[in-house]
N, C-alpha and C positions, 0 to 999 in steps of 0.2 A: 571634556567628552561631549559628543552629539548625541542627542536623544536617539534609542534605537527605534528602527520602522516598527509602525503598528501595520500588521496584515489584517488583511480581509480573506476569508476564507474563499467565500463566495464570490469574490470579485478575481481572487486568483484563478478559481474553477471555471470562471468565463472566460480565461484569456486561452483556452485551447480544449480541444476537441478530439483528439487521438484516444483511445482505450488501452488499458494495461500498460502505459507508457508513462511512469511517474515523472513527474517534474519538481526540482528541487525549488521550495522557497526559503529556506534558512538552514543554518549549521547551527551546531550546538557542539561543541569541542568534535569529536571523532564521527559524531551521527550527523546526521541530515534529515531534515523534516520535507518533506514531499507529499504532493497532491497527486491524486490519480482519479481518471473515470474507468468504471468498469461496465462491460455488458458482458450476457452468456455467461462464459467459463475458462478459466486458467489453467495451465497445465498442472498436473501433481508435480511437485518437487520439493526441496529441502535446501534448507541452510545449515551447514555443516558449523559453522564456527558464531554465528549470530542470531539472535532473538530477534524476531520482527513485530511491531506492534502496527495494527489496525485499528481505526478511528473512522467509524461512516457518519458521516455529516447530511446526506441526503441516499433514500434505496433501500433495499435490504438485503445485506450481502450473508450468504453460509459459507463458512471456510470448513469443508470437508477436511477430517483429521483422520491419517491411517492410523486403525485399530480405535477408535474412539469416535464419541458422539461428537456433531458437527457444533461448530461454534456459530450461532445464529445472530447477526448484529443488524439494529436497527438505527436510525437517527441517534447521536450522542452517546452510541455505545461502542464499547472496544474491548479488544482482548489483545494478548501477547501470545505469539506462536514461539514455544521455546527452541532454540540451538537443534538441529538434528530431525525434527518432526517431520514427517511429510505429511503434506497437505494441499489443498485445493480450492481457492476460493471461486464460488459459483453465485453468480447473480439471480436472486430468488425475485427482487421486484426492481426495477432500475430506469434509469439506467444509476449506475451506484455512484456517489462522489464519497472519497476517504482520504483521510491522512495518514501518512505511514511516517514511523519513527525507525530510523534503522541505522546502522553503521554505513560511513561512506564506501566502504567497499563491497557492500551485497550488490550482488547482482539480482534483477528481478524475477527472473528463472531459476534461481537456485544452481543446482546440480543439472537442471532438465535439459538448459540452453535451448535453443531452436529460433523460430521465427518471431516470438513473441519476446526475445530478450531485447530491451531498451537501453540505449544510451539516455542517460539522464542527462536533463538540460536544465537552466536556471530560468525560470519565468518571472 
């Protein structure tokens, strides 16, 4: 067996500039580890069958949650949005760099679709 690669998140984030467009950096069984950059706000949406993990590495992200208080994340903080929960990420202090862990089948805009729907690429 060869030694698994060691990935530097800051280096990987430096390789792209587009916002709200996750880039895959690794696979873990049927999950994908993705990096994304964010500015302004995303669309309200939910994922019917998948939980979604957000880990902020730079900036400050507020995840608005329908009928609940928002989750506010700074560098080194994470949360998991359970499947079926309607939410909207909003940048409070940016740009935001984040790591996402989600099933490979997840569409970033969930049930909302639209112009911000990304085709996930490897970096």
